[in-house]
Each structure stands twice: as C-alpha cells, then as structure tokens.
PQR file with spaces between the fields and no chain letter, atoms N, CA, C, O and H, PARSE charges and radii, in Angstrom:
ATOM       1  N    MET     1      79.454  104.009  116.061 -0.4000 1.5000
ATOM       2  CA   MET     1      79.282  104.133  114.627 -0.0000 2.0000
ATOM       3  C    MET     1      77.828  103.854  114.228  0.5500 1.7000
ATOM       4  O    MET     1      77.325  104.419  113.257 -0.5500 1.4000
ATOM       5  N    TRP     2      77.169  102.988  114.976 -0.4000 1.5000
ATOM       6  CA   TRP     2      75.775  102.674  114.649 -0.0000 2.0000
ATOM       7  C    TRP     2      74.920  103.942  114.712  0.5500 1.7000
ATOM       8  O    TRP     2      74.112  104.211  113.823 -0.5500 1.4000
ATOM       9  H    TRP     2      77.578  102.529  115.765  0.4000 1.0000
ATOM      10  N    TRP     3      75.119  104.710  115.782 -0.4000 1.5000
ATOM      11  CA   TRP     3      74.327  105.925  115.966 -0.0000 2.0000
ATOM      12  C    TRP     3      74.680  106.972  114.909  0.5500 1.7000
ATOM      13  O    TRP     3      73.809  107.697  114.430 -0.5500 1.4000
ATOM      14  H    TRP     3      75.775  104.491  116.504  0.4000 1.0000
ATOM      15  N    LEU     4      75.941  107.045  114.556 -0.4000 1.5000
ATOM      16  CA   LEU     4      76.367  107.989  113.532 -0.0000 2.0000
ATOM      17  C    LEU     4      75.724  107.648  112.189  0.5500 1.7000
ATOM      18  O    LEU     4      75.262  108.539  111.477 -0.5500 1.4000
ATOM      19  H    LEU     4      76.649  106.456  114.945  0.4000 1.0000
ATOM      20  N    ALA     5      75.695  106.369  111.843 -0.4000 1.5000
ATOM      21  CA   ALA     5      75.078  105.952  110.581 -0.0000 2.0000
ATOM      22  C    ALA     5      73.589  106.293  110.563  0.5500 1.7000
ATOM      23  O    ALA     5      73.065  106.765  109.555 -0.5500 1.4000
ATOM      24  H    ALA     5      76.071  105.644  112.421  0.4000 1.0000
ATOM      25  N    ARG     6      72.920  106.051  111.678 -0.4000 1.5000
ATOM      26  CA   ARG     6      71.487  106.378  111.750 -0.0000 2.0000
ATOM      27  C    ARG     6      71.262  107.879  111.629  0.5500 1.7000
ATOM      28  O    ARG     6      70.337  108.318  110.945 -0.5500 1.4000
ATOM      29  H    ARG     6      73.346  105.667  112.498  0.4000 1.0000
ATOM      30  N    ALA     7      72.099  108.662  112.286 -0.4000 1.5000
ATOM      31  CA   ALA     7      71.955  110.122  112.224 -0.0000 2.0000
ATOM      32  C    ALA     7      72.218  110.635  110.809  0.5500 1.7000
ATOM      33  O    ALA     7      71.500  111.508  110.322 -0.5500 1.4000
ATOM      34  H    ALA     7      72.851  108.306  112.841  0.4000 1.0000
ATOM      35  N    LYS     8      73.235  110.102  110.154 -0.4000 1.5000
ATOM      36  CA   LYS     8      73.521  110.508  108.773 -0.0000 2.0000
ATOM      37  C    LYS     8      72.359  110.160  107.858  0.5500 1.7000
ATOM      38  O    LYS     8      71.955  110.965  107.019 -0.5500 1.4000
ATOM      39  H    LYS     8      73.818  109.392  110.549  0.4000 1.0000
ATOM      40  N    GLY     9      71.828  108.961  108.024 -0.4000 1.5000
ATOM      41  CA   GLY     9      70.707  108.543  107.185 -0.0000 2.0000
ATOM      42  C    GLY     9      69.479  109.410  107.399  0.5500 1.7000
ATOM      43  O    GLY     9      68.814  109.805  106.441 -0.5500 1.4000
ATOM      44  H    GLY     9      72.156  108.307  108.706  0.4000 1.0000
ATOM      45  N    ARG    10      69.182  109.702  108.648 -0.4000 1.5000
ATOM      46  CA   ARG    10      68.026  110.548  108.963 -0.0000 2.0000
ATOM      47  C    ARG    10      68.217  111.953  108.379  0.5500 1.7000
ATOM      48  O    ARG    10      67.297  112.511  107.780 -0.5500 1.4000
ATOM      49  H    ARG    10      69.721  109.381  109.426  0.4000 1.0000
ATOM      50  N    ALA    11      69.413  112.519  108.558 -0.4000 1.5000
ATOM      51  CA   ALA    11      69.686  113.861  108.021 -0.0000 2.0000
ATOM      52  C    ALA    11      69.627  113.848  106.495  0.5500 1.7000
ATOM      53  O    ALA    11      69.100  114.780  105.886 -0.5500 1.4000
ATOM      54  H    ALA    11      70.160  112.066  109.045  0.4000 1.0000
ATOM      55  N    GLY    12      70.161  112.802  105.880 -0.4000 1.5000
ATOM      56  CA   GLY    12      70.128  112.702  104.422 -0.0000 2.0000
ATOM      57  C    GLY    12      68.717  112.624  103.874  0.5500 1.7000
ATOM      58  O    GLY    12      68.411  113.227  102.846 -0.5500 1.4000
ATOM      59  H    GLY    12      70.589  112.046  106.374  0.4000 1.0000
ATOM      60  N    ARG    13      67.857  111.882  104.557 -0.4000 1.5000
ATOM      61  CA   ARG    13      66.461  111.792  104.115 -0.0000 2.0000
ATOM      62  C    ARG    13      65.732  113.119  104.311  0.5500 1.7000
ATOM      63  O    ARG    13      64.947  113.530  103.457 -0.5500 1.4000
ATOM      64  H    ARG    13      68.106  111.392  105.392  0.4000 1.0000
ATOM      65  N    GLN    14      65.988  113.782  105.425 -0.4000 1.5000
ATOM      66  CA   GLN    14      65.335  115.073  105.677 -0.0000 2.0000
ATOM      67  C    GLN    14      65.778  116.140  104.683  0.5500 1.7000
ATOM      68  O    GLN    14      64.990  116.989  104.265 -0.5500 1.4000
ATOM      69  H    GLN    14      66.625  113.448  106.119  0.4000 1.0000
ATOM      70  N    LEU    15      67.058  116.078  104.312 -0.4000 1.5000
ATOM      71  CA   LEU    15      67.586  117.056  103.353 -0.0000 2.0000
ATOM      72  C    LEU    15      67.423  116.602  101.899  0.5500 1.7000
ATOM      73  O    LEU    15      67.721  117.349  100.967 -0.5500 1.4000
ATOM      74  H    LEU    15      67.698  115.388  104.651  0.4000 1.0000
ATOM      75  N    ASN    16      66.948  115.369  101.722 -0.4000 1.5000
ATOM      76  CA   ASN    16      66.832  114.763  100.393 -0.0000 2.0000
ATOM      77  C    ASN    16      68.186  114.787   99.683  0.5500 1.7000
ATOM      78  O    ASN    16      68.284  115.177   98.520 -0.5500 1.4000
ATOM      79  H    ASN    16      66.706  114.762  102.479  0.4000 1.0000
ATOM      80  N    ASN    17      69.234  114.361  100.406 -0.4000 1.5000
ATOM      81  CA   ASN    17      70.604  114.384   99.929 -0.0000 2.0000
ATOM      82  C    ASN    17      71.083  112.951   99.706  0.5500 1.7000
ATOM      83  O    ASN    17      71.348  112.226  100.665 -0.5500 1.4000
ATOM      84  H    ASN    17      69.155  114.044  101.351  0.4000 1.0000
ATOM      85  N    ALA    18      71.191  112.548   98.448 -0.4000 1.5000
ATOM      86  CA   ALA    18      71.569  111.172   98.107 -0.0000 2.0000
ATOM      87  C    ALA    18      72.987  110.836   98.572  0.5500 1.7000
ATOM      88  O    ALA    18      73.260  109.700   98.962 -0.5500 1.4000
ATOM      89  H    ALA    18      70.976  113.137   97.669  0.4000 1.0000
ATOM      90  N    VAL    19      73.881  111.810   98.532 -0.4000 1.5000
ATOM      91  CA   VAL    19      75.263  111.563   98.949 -0.0000 2.0000
ATOM      92  C    VAL    19      75.320  111.241  100.437  0.5500 1.7000
ATOM      93  O    VAL    19      76.034  110.322  100.839 -0.5500 1.4000
ATOM      94  H    VAL    19      73.659  112.733   98.215  0.4000 1.0000
ATOM      95  N    LEU    20      74.591  111.968  101.247 -0.4000 1.5000
ATOM      96  CA   LEU    20      74.582  111.723  102.685 -0.0000 2.0000
ATOM      97  C    LEU    20      73.916  110.392  103.020  0.5500 1.7000
ATOM      98  O    LEU    20      74.331  109.708  103.955 -0.5500 1.4000
ATOM      99  H    LEU    20      74.011  112.714  100.920  0.4000 1.0000
ATOM     100  N    ILE    21      72.899  110.026  102.271 -0.4000 1.5000
ATOM     101  CA   ILE    21      72.248  108.730  102.473 -0.0000 2.0000
ATOM     102  C    ILE    21      73.222  107.602  102.142  0.5500 1.7000
ATOM     103  O    ILE    21      73.304  106.617  102.875 -0.5500 1.4000
ATOM     104  H    ILE    21      72.562  110.582  101.511  0.4000 1.0000
ATOM     105  N    SER    22      73.959  107.742  101.040 -0.4000 1.5000
ATOM     106  CA   SER    22      74.963  106.730  100.677 -0.0000 2.0000
ATOM     107  C    SER    22      76.082  106.675  101.711  0.5500 1.7000
ATOM     108  O    SER    22      76.564  105.592  102.045 -0.5500 1.4000
ATOM     109  H    SER    22      73.892  108.542  100.444  0.4000 1.0000
ATOM     110  N    GLU    23      76.489  107.813  102.211 -0.4000 1.5000
ATOM     111  CA   GLU    23      77.525  107.858  103.249 -0.0000 2.0000
ATOM     112  C    GLU    23      77.046  107.154  104.513  0.5500 1.7000
ATOM     113  O    GLU    23      77.836  106.505  105.199 -0.5500 1.4000
ATOM     114  H    GLU    23      76.097  108.692  101.939  0.4000 1.0000
ATOM     115  N    ALA    24      75.761  107.276  104.824 -0.4000 1.5000
ATOM     116  CA   ALA    24      75.207  106.575  105.982 -0.0000 2.0000
ATOM     117  C    ALA    24      75.307  105.069  105.794  0.5500 1.7000
ATOM     118  O    ALA    24      75.596  104.337  106.741 -0.5500 1.4000
ATOM     119  H    ALA    24      75.119  107.803  104.267  0.4000 1.0000
ATOM     120  N    ARG    25      75.071  104.610  104.579 -0.4000 1.5000
ATOM     121  CA   ARG    25      75.195  103.165  104.301 -0.0000 2.0000
ATOM     122  C    ARG    25      76.633  102.699  104.451  0.5500 1.7000
ATOM     123  O    ARG    25      76.888  101.626  104.996 -0.5500 1.4000
ATOM     124  H    ARG    25      74.836  105.204  103.810  0.4000 1.0000
ATOM     125  N    VAL    26      77.572  103.502  103.969 -0.4000 1.5000
ATOM     126  CA   VAL    26      78.986  103.146  104.104 -0.0000 2.0000
ATOM     127  C    VAL    26      79.384  103.098  105.584  0.5500 1.7000
ATOM     128  O    VAL    26      80.116  102.203  106.008 -0.5500 1.4000
ATOM     129  H    VAL    26      77.365  104.374  103.526  0.4000 1.0000
ATOM     130  N    THR    27      78.902  104.055  106.350 -0.4000 1.5000
ATOM     131  CA   THR    27      79.199  104.064  107.784 -0.0000 2.0000
ATOM     132  C    THR    27      78.607  102.840  108.462  0.5500 1.7000
ATOM     133  O    THR    27      79.221  102.285  109.373 -0.5500 1.4000
ATOM     134  H    THR    27      78.308  104.782  106.005  0.4000 1.0000
ATOM     135  N    MET    28      77.420  102.406  108.036 -0.4000 1.5000
ATOM     136  CA   MET    28      76.814  101.203  108.615 -0.0000 2.0000
ATOM     137  C    MET    28      77.628   99.963  108.264  0.5500 1.7000
ATOM     138  O    MET    28      77.804   99.082  109.106 -0.5500 1.4000
ATOM     139  H    MET    28      76.921  102.856  107.296  0.4000 1.0000
ATOM     140  N    VAL    29      78.125   99.883  107.034 -0.4000 1.5000
ATOM     141  CA   VAL    29      78.988   98.754  106.659 -0.0000 2.0000
ATOM     142  C    VAL    29      80.253   98.766  107.510  0.5500 1.7000
ATOM     143  O    VAL    29      80.712   97.713  107.951 -0.5500 1.4000
ATOM     144  H    VAL    29      77.982  100.599  106.350  0.4000 1.0000
ATOM     145  N    ASP    30      80.815   99.941  107.744 -0.4000 1.5000
ATOM     146  CA   ASP    30      81.986  100.047  108.621 -0.0000 2.0000
ATOM     147  C    ASP    30      81.654   99.560  110.033  0.5500 1.7000
ATOM     148  O    ASP    30      82.471   98.902  110.677 -0.5500 1.4000
ATOM     149  H    ASP    30      80.442  100.797  107.386  0.4000 1.0000
ATOM     150  N    SER    31      80.475   99.882  110.497 -0.4000 1.5000
ATOM     151  CA   SER    31      80.051   99.443  111.832 -0.0000 2.0000
ATOM     152  C    SER    31      79.926   97.931  111.908  0.5500 1.7000
ATOM     153  O    SER    31      80.365   97.308  112.875 -0.5500 1.4000
ATOM     154  H    SER    31      79.812  100.417  109.973  0.4000 1.0000
ATOM     155  N    VAL    32      79.323   97.350  110.879 -0.4000 1.5000
ATOM     156  CA   VAL    32      79.172   95.890  110.843 -0.0000 2.0000
ATOM     157  C    VAL    32      80.542   95.231  110.776  0.5500 1.7000
ATOM     158  O    VAL    32      80.785   94.225  111.444 -0.5500 1.4000
ATOM     159  H    VAL    32      78.966   97.856  110.094  0.4000 1.0000
ATOM     160  N    LEU    33      81.436   95.795  109.971 -0.4000 1.5000
ATOM     161  CA   LEU    33      82.794   95.259  109.864 -0.0000 2.0000
ATOM     162  C    LEU    33      83.507   95.301  111.209  0.5500 1.7000
ATOM     163  O    LEU    33      84.066   94.294  111.645 -0.5500 1.4000
ATOM     164  H    LEU    33      81.238   96.612  109.429  0.4000 1.0000
ATOM     165  N    ALA    34      83.492   96.439  111.862 -0.4000 1.5000
ATOM     166  CA   ALA    34      84.183   96.577  113.144 -0.0000 2.0000
ATOM     167  C    ALA    34      83.600   95.643  114.197  0.5500 1.7000
ATOM     168  O    ALA    34      84.342   95.028  114.963 -0.5500 1.4000
ATOM     169  H    ALA    34      83.038   97.256  111.508  0.4000 1.0000
ATOM     170  N    THR    35      82.284   95.536  114.236 -0.4000 1.5000
ATOM     171  CA   THR    35      81.642   94.664  115.218 -0.0000 2.0000
ATOM     172  C    THR    35      81.950   93.200  114.941  0.5500 1.7000
ATOM     173  O    THR    35      82.248   92.446  115.867 -0.5500 1.4000
ATOM     174  H    THR    35      81.681   96.035  113.614  0.4000 1.0000
ATOM     175  N    SER    36      81.884   92.790  113.681 -0.4000 1.5000
ATOM     176  CA   SER    36      82.146   91.383  113.365 -0.0000 2.0000
ATOM     177  C    SER    36      83.598   91.010  113.645  0.5500 1.7000
ATOM     178  O    SER    36      83.874   89.915  114.135 -0.5500 1.4000
ATOM     179  H    SER    36      81.642   93.402  112.929  0.4000 1.0000
ATOM     180  N    ILE    37      84.523   91.909  113.338 -0.4000 1.5000
ATOM     181  CA   ILE    37      85.932   91.636  113.628 -0.0000 2.0000
ATOM     182  C    ILE    37      86.147   91.537  115.139  0.5500 1.7000
ATOM     183  O    ILE    37      86.801   90.612  115.620 -0.5500 1.4000
ATOM     184  H    ILE    37      84.299   92.798  112.940  0.4000 1.0000
ATOM     185  N    PHE    38      85.597   92.487  115.875 -0.4000 1.5000
ATOM     186  CA   PHE    38      85.742   92.488  117.325 -0.0000 2.0000
ATOM     187  C    PHE    38      85.186   91.208  117.941  0.5500 1.7000
ATOM     188  O    PHE    38      85.846   90.576  118.765 -0.5500 1.4000
ATOM     189  H    PHE    38      85.066   93.238  115.484  0.4000 1.0000
ATOM     190  N    LEU    39      83.983   90.828  117.547 -0.4000 1.5000
ATOM     191  CA   LEU    39      83.367   89.620  118.107 -0.0000 2.0000
ATOM     192  C    LEU    39      84.087   88.353  117.656  0.5500 1.7000
ATOM     193  O    LEU    39      84.282   87.429  118.447 -0.5500 1.4000
ATOM     194  H    LEU    39      83.446   91.342  116.878  0.4000 1.0000
ATOM     195  N    GLY    40      84.480   88.312  116.385 -0.4000 1.5000
ATOM     196  CA   GLY    40      85.164   87.125  115.881 -0.0000 2.0000
ATOM     197  C    GLY    40      86.516   86.896  116.526  0.5500 1.7000
ATOM     198  O    GLY    40      86.828   85.781  116.946 -0.5500 1.4000
ATOM     199  H    GLY    40      84.322   89.062  115.743  0.4000 1.0000
ATOM     200  N    VAL    41      87.315   87.942  116.607 -0.4000 1.5000
ATOM     201  CA   VAL    41      88.636   87.821  117.230 -0.0000 2.0000
ATOM     202  C    VAL    41      88.490   87.555  118.730  0.5500 1.7000
ATOM     203  O    VAL    41      89.236   86.763  119.306 -0.5500 1.4000
ATOM     204  H    VAL    41      87.062   88.847  116.266  0.4000 1.0000
ATOM     205  N    GLY    42      87.522   88.226  119.350 -0.4000 1.5000
ATOM     206  CA   GLY    42      87.290   88.006  120.777 -0.0000 2.0000
ATOM     207  C    GLY    42      86.844   86.584  121.081  0.5500 1.7000
ATOM     208  O    GLY    42      87.318   85.978  122.042 -0.5500 1.4000
ATOM     209  H    GLY    42      86.916   88.870  118.882  0.4000 1.0000
ATOM     210  N    ALA    43      85.942   86.047  120.274 -0.4000 1.5000
ATOM     211  CA   ALA    43      85.477   84.669  120.484 -0.0000 2.0000
ATOM     212  C    ALA    43      86.614   83.677  120.257  0.5500 1.7000
ATOM     213  O    ALA    43      86.716   82.672  120.961 -0.5500 1.4000
ATOM     214  H    ALA    43      85.558   86.539  119.493  0.4000 1.0000
ATOM     215  N    HIS    44      87.458   83.958  119.282 -0.4000 1.5000
ATOM     216  CA   HIS    44      88.606   83.078  119.041 -0.0000 2.0000
ATOM     217  C    HIS    44      89.584   83.117  120.225  0.5500 1.7000
ATOM     218  O    HIS    44      90.079   82.082  120.671 -0.5500 1.4000
ATOM     219  H    HIS    44      87.375   84.774  118.710  0.4000 1.0000
ATOM     220  N    ALA    45      89.845   84.311  120.714 -0.4000 1.5000
ATOM     221  CA   ALA    45      90.798   84.450  121.818 -0.0000 2.0000
ATOM     222  C    ALA    45      90.244   83.870  123.121  0.5500 1.7000
ATOM     223  O    ALA    45      90.974   83.215  123.865 -0.5500 1.4000
ATOM     224  H    ALA    45      89.443   85.152  120.352  0.4000 1.0000
ATOM     225  N    LEU    46      88.974   84.104  123.396 -0.4000 1.5000
ATOM     226  CA   LEU    46      88.399   83.670  124.672 -0.0000 2.0000
ATOM     227  C    LEU    46      88.006   82.201  124.698  0.5500 1.7000
ATOM     228  O    LEU    46      88.225   81.510  125.692 -0.5500 1.4000
ATOM     229  H    LEU    46      88.382   84.636  122.791  0.4000 1.0000
ATOM     230  N    PHE    47      87.425   81.728  123.599 -0.4000 1.5000
ATOM     231  CA   PHE    47      86.854   80.383  123.597 -0.0000 2.0000
ATOM     232  C    PHE    47      87.542   79.416  122.640  0.5500 1.7000
ATOM     233  O    PHE    47      87.226   78.227  122.629 -0.5500 1.4000
ATOM     234  H    PHE    47      87.248   82.289  122.791  0.4000 1.0000
ATOM     235  N    GLY    48      88.479   79.916  121.835 -0.4000 1.5000
ATOM     236  CA   GLY    48      89.153   79.061  120.872 -0.0000 2.0000
ATOM     237  C    GLY    48      88.296   78.744  119.654  0.5500 1.7000
ATOM     238  O    GLY    48      88.567   77.774  118.946 -0.5500 1.4000
ATOM     239  H    GLY    48      88.735   80.882  121.843  0.4000 1.0000
ATOM     240  N    TRP    49      87.278   79.538  119.404 -0.4000 1.5000
ATOM     241  CA   TRP    49      86.390   79.314  118.257 -0.0000 2.0000
ATOM     242  C    TRP    49      87.039   79.879  117.003  0.5500 1.7000
ATOM     243  O    TRP    49      86.819   81.041  116.661 -0.5500 1.4000
ATOM     244  H    TRP    49      87.058   80.326  119.979  0.4000 1.0000
ATOM     245  N    TRP    50      87.832   79.076  116.317 -0.4000 1.5000
ATOM     246  CA   TRP    50      88.555   79.521  115.141 -0.0000 2.0000
ATOM     247  C    TRP    50      87.612   79.938  114.018  0.5500 1.7000
ATOM     248  O    TRP    50      87.990   80.745  113.169 -0.5500 1.4000
ATOM     249  H    TRP    50      88.011   78.132  116.595  0.4000 1.0000
ATOM     250  N    TRP    51      86.412   79.413  113.998 -0.4000 1.5000
ATOM     251  CA   TRP    51      85.451   79.671  112.936 -0.0000 2.0000
ATOM     252  C    TRP    51      84.675   80.970  113.133  0.5500 1.7000
ATOM     253  O    TRP    51      83.960   81.393  112.224 -0.5500 1.4000
ATOM     254  H    TRP    51      86.105   78.757  114.687  0.4000 1.0000
ATOM     255  N    ALA    52      84.795   81.612  114.290 -0.4000 1.5000
ATOM     256  CA   ALA    52      83.995   82.811  114.574 -0.0000 2.0000
ATOM     257  C    ALA    52      84.407   83.987  113.681  0.5500 1.7000
ATOM     258  O    ALA    52      83.544   84.732  113.217 -0.5500 1.4000
ATOM     259  H    ALA    52      85.375   81.269  115.028  0.4000 1.0000
ATOM     260  N    ASP    53      85.688   84.163  113.437 -0.4000 1.5000
ATOM     261  CA   ASP    53      86.141   85.273  112.603 -0.0000 2.0000
ATOM     262  C    ASP    53      85.684   85.104  111.148  0.5500 1.7000
ATOM     263  O    ASP    53      85.162   86.061  110.576 -0.5500 1.4000
ATOM     264  H    ASP    53      86.389   83.558  113.813  0.4000 1.0000
ATOM     265  N    PRO    54      85.857   83.921  110.521 -0.5600 1.5000
ATOM     266  CA   PRO    54      85.317   83.755  109.162  0.2800 2.0000
ATOM     267  C    PRO    54      83.792   83.902  109.102  0.5500 1.7000
ATOM     268  O    PRO    54      83.255   84.384  108.105 -0.5500 1.4000
ATOM     269  N    LEU    55      83.108   83.494  110.149 -0.4000 1.5000
ATOM     270  CA   LEU    55      81.655   83.666  110.185 -0.0000 2.0000
ATOM     271  C    LEU    55      81.296   85.151  110.180  0.5500 1.7000
ATOM     272  O    LEU    55      80.344   85.559  109.515 -0.5500 1.4000
ATOM     273  H    LEU    55      83.544   83.103  110.959  0.4000 1.0000
ATOM     274  N    GLY    56      82.050   85.951  110.916 -0.4000 1.5000
ATOM     275  CA   GLY    56      81.840   87.396  110.899 -0.0000 2.0000
ATOM     276  C    GLY    56      82.058   87.979  109.514  0.5500 1.7000
ATOM     277  O    GLY    56      81.319   88.866  109.086 -0.5500 1.4000
ATOM     278  H    GLY    56      82.823   85.619  111.456  0.4000 1.0000
ATOM     279  N    GLY    57      83.059   87.489  108.819 -0.4000 1.5000
ATOM     280  CA   GLY    57      83.305   87.935  107.443 -0.0000 2.0000
ATOM     281  C    GLY    57      82.156   87.573  106.520  0.5500 1.7000
ATOM     282  O    GLY    57      81.791   88.350  105.638 -0.5500 1.4000
ATOM     283  H    GLY    57      83.659   86.768  109.167  0.4000 1.0000
ATOM     284  N    PHE    58      81.589   86.396  106.724 -0.4000 1.5000
ATOM     285  CA   PHE    58      80.440   85.975  105.920 -0.0000 2.0000
ATOM     286  C    PHE    58      79.236   86.879  106.174  0.5500 1.7000
ATOM     287  O    PHE    58      78.537   87.275  105.241 -0.5500 1.4000
ATOM     288  H    PHE    58      81.885   85.765  107.440  0.4000 1.0000
ATOM     289  N    VAL    59      79.002   87.201  107.445 -0.4000 1.5000
ATOM     290  CA   VAL    59      77.898   88.103  107.794 -0.0000 2.0000
ATOM     291  C    VAL    59      78.092   89.450  107.109  0.5500 1.7000
ATOM     292  O    VAL    59      77.142   90.016  106.569 -0.5500 1.4000
ATOM     293  H    VAL    59      79.570   86.880  108.203  0.4000 1.0000
ATOM     294  N    LEU    60      79.301   89.956  107.129 -0.4000 1.5000
ATOM     295  CA   LEU    60      79.593   91.227  106.476 -0.0000 2.0000
ATOM     296  C    LEU    60      79.346   91.136  104.977  0.5500 1.7000
ATOM     297  O    LEU    60      78.774   92.056  104.391 -0.5500 1.4000
ATOM     298  H    LEU    60      80.073   89.496  107.568  0.4000 1.0000
ATOM     299  N    ALA    61      79.764   90.046  104.349 -0.4000 1.5000
ATOM     300  CA   ALA    61      79.568   89.880  102.905 -0.0000 2.0000
ATOM     301  C    ALA    61      78.085   89.859  102.550  0.5500 1.7000
ATOM     302  O    ALA    61      77.675   90.467  101.561 -0.5500 1.4000
ATOM     303  H    ALA    61      80.228   89.299  104.824  0.4000 1.0000
ATOM     304  N    VAL    62      77.290   89.172  103.340 -0.4000 1.5000
ATOM     305  CA   VAL    62      75.844   89.117  103.092 -0.0000 2.0000
ATOM     306  C    VAL    62      75.245   90.516  103.207  0.5500 1.7000
ATOM     307  O    VAL    62      74.436   90.918  102.371 -0.5500 1.4000
ATOM     308  H    VAL    62      77.623   88.678  104.144  0.4000 1.0000
ATOM     309  N    TYR    63      75.637   91.248  104.231 -0.4000 1.5000
ATOM     310  CA   TYR    63      75.123   92.608  104.415 -0.0000 2.0000
ATOM     311  C    TYR    63      75.553   93.518  103.259  0.5500 1.7000
ATOM     312  O    TYR    63      74.758   94.325  102.776 -0.5500 1.4000
ATOM     313  H    TYR    63      76.294   90.921  104.910  0.4000 1.0000
ATOM     314  N    ALA    64      76.797   93.390  102.822 -0.4000 1.5000
ATOM     315  CA   ALA    64      77.294   94.225  101.726 -0.0000 2.0000
ATOM     316  C    ALA    64      76.541   93.930  100.428  0.5500 1.7000
ATOM     317  O    ALA    64      76.214   94.855   99.685 -0.5500 1.4000
ATOM     318  H    ALA    64      77.442   92.734  103.215  0.4000 1.0000
ATOM     319  N    VAL    65      76.265   92.669  100.146 -0.4000 1.5000
ATOM     320  CA   VAL    65      75.501   92.309   98.945 -0.0000 2.0000
ATOM     321  C    VAL    65      74.098   92.905   99.022  0.5500 1.7000
ATOM     322  O    VAL    65      73.585   93.425   98.031 -0.5500 1.4000
ATOM     323  H    VAL    65      76.530   91.917  100.750  0.4000 1.0000
ATOM     324  N    LYS    66      73.482   92.830  100.194 -0.4000 1.5000
ATOM     325  CA   LYS    66      72.145   93.408  100.381 -0.0000 2.0000
ATOM     326  C    LYS    66      72.168   94.908  100.090  0.5500 1.7000
ATOM     327  O    LYS    66      71.284   95.421   99.404 -0.5500 1.4000
ATOM     328  H    LYS    66      73.898   92.408  100.999  0.4000 1.0000
ATOM     329  N    GLU    67      73.162   95.602  100.603 -0.4000 1.5000
ATOM     330  CA   GLU    67      73.269   97.038  100.367 -0.0000 2.0000
ATOM     331  C    GLU    67      73.546   97.357   98.901  0.5500 1.7000
ATOM     332  O    GLU    67      72.991   98.316   98.366 -0.5500 1.4000
ATOM     333  H    GLU    67      73.880   95.185  101.160  0.4000 1.0000
ATOM     334  N    CYS    68      74.385   96.580   98.252 -0.4000 1.5000
ATOM     335  CA   CYS    68      74.676   96.806   96.829 -0.0000 2.0000
ATOM     336  C    CYS    68      73.417   96.629   95.987  0.5500 1.7000
ATOM     337  O    CYS    68      73.161   97.414   95.074 -0.5500 1.4000
ATOM     338  H    CYS    68      74.836   95.800   98.686  0.4000 1.0000
ATOM     339  N    ARG    69      72.643   95.610   96.293 -0.4000 1.5000
ATOM     340  CA   ARG    69      71.392   95.408   95.568 -0.0000 2.0000
ATOM     341  C    ARG    69      70.453   96.589   95.771  0.5500 1.7000
ATOM     342  O    ARG    69      69.804   97.037   94.825 -0.5500 1.4000
ATOM     343  H    ARG    69      72.851   94.973   97.034  0.4000 1.0000
ATOM     344  N    ALA    70      70.378   97.089   96.982 -0.4000 1.5000
ATOM     345  CA   ALA    70      69.490   98.227   97.261 -0.0000 2.0000
ATOM     346  C    ALA    70      69.959   99.461   96.495  0.5500 1.7000
ATOM     347  O    ALA    70      69.137  100.207   95.961 -0.5500 1.4000
ATOM     348  H    ALA    70      70.905   96.726   97.750  0.4000 1.0000
ATOM     349  N    ILE    71      71.260   99.681   96.436 -0.4000 1.5000
ATOM     350  CA   ILE    71      71.794  100.858   95.732 -0.0000 2.0000
ATOM     351  C    ILE    71      71.513  100.769   94.240  0.5500 1.7000
ATOM     352  O    ILE    71      71.060  101.742   93.637 -0.5500 1.4000
ATOM     353  H    ILE    71      71.928   99.075   96.869  0.4000 1.0000
ATOM     354  N    PHE    72      71.778   99.601   93.632 -0.4000 1.5000
ATOM     355  CA   PHE    72      71.600   99.488   92.198 -0.0000 2.0000
ATOM     356  C    PHE    72      70.141   99.394   91.790  0.5500 1.7000
ATOM     357  O    PHE    72      69.793   99.802   90.682 -0.5500 1.4000
ATOM     358  H    PHE    72      72.145   98.811   94.123  0.4000 1.0000
ATOM     359  N    SER    73      69.281   98.873   92.643 -0.4000 1.5000
ATOM     360  CA   SER    73      67.865   98.835   92.293 -0.0000 2.0000
ATOM     361  C    SER    73      67.241  100.232   92.426  0.5500 1.7000
ATOM     362  O    SER    73      66.247  100.522   91.761 -0.5500 1.4000
ATOM     363  H    SER    73      69.564   98.541   93.543  0.4000 1.0000
ATOM     364  N    ALA    74      67.799  101.084   93.260 -0.4000 1.5000
ATOM     365  CA   ALA    74      67.289  102.444   93.403 -0.0000 2.0000
ATOM     366  C    ALA    74      67.638  103.295   92.183  0.5500 1.7000
ATOM     367  O    ALA    74      66.923  104.248   91.873 -0.5500 1.4000
ATOM     368  H    ALA    74      68.607  100.848   93.801  0.4000 1.0000
ATOM     369  N    LYS    75      68.715  102.968   91.497 -0.4000 1.5000
ATOM     370  CA   LYS    75      69.138  103.736   90.332 -0.0000 2.0000
ATOM     371  C    LYS    75      68.351  103.364   89.081  0.5500 1.7000
ATOM     372  O    LYS    75      68.349  104.112   88.103 -0.5500 1.4000
ATOM     373  H    LYS    75      69.296  102.194   91.749  0.4000 1.0000
ATOM     374  N    SER    76      67.689  102.222   89.104 -0.4000 1.5000
ATOM     375  CA   SER    76      66.954  101.762   87.908 -0.0000 2.0000
ATOM     376  C    SER    76      65.716  102.565   87.662  0.5500 1.7000
ATOM     377  O    SER    76      64.992  102.306   86.701 -0.5500 1.4000
ATOM     378  H    SER    76      67.690  101.614   89.899  0.4000 1.0000
C-alpha cells in the first residue's frame, strides 16, 4: 500500500488532479492503519505488550490530524 500511495500521489501531481492527490493521502492513512494494527497485535501476541496496540492507534491519530491540517490549510 505504501508504494501504491506514492504512485497515486506522483500521478496526481503530474496530472494536477486534486482528487487523485487526496486519494493518495487516504491510501497512505490506510497503510499506516494496517501497519500499526499488524505491529501492535503482533507485539501483543509475541511479547505480551498490551500497550503496543493502543500506541499504534495513537500514532495513526497523530498522522491523521497532520493530514487533516494539511488538507484544510491547502483550501484556505
């Protein structure tokens, strides 16, 4: 998904297509979500780190806020 998001973003910038650029951001958020869930659940299962999954959720929330700020500041 990481590579797909980068490819969408690059194509969107080359075509000057705002929808494709936004779709690339959504795909990147999906990638961060999938990776954080995978690592959090895996760390909990392998090492008993109960806090790893909530930490992954926090990382995702921080990234999502950063992206939301970028989207709304671009519209101003």
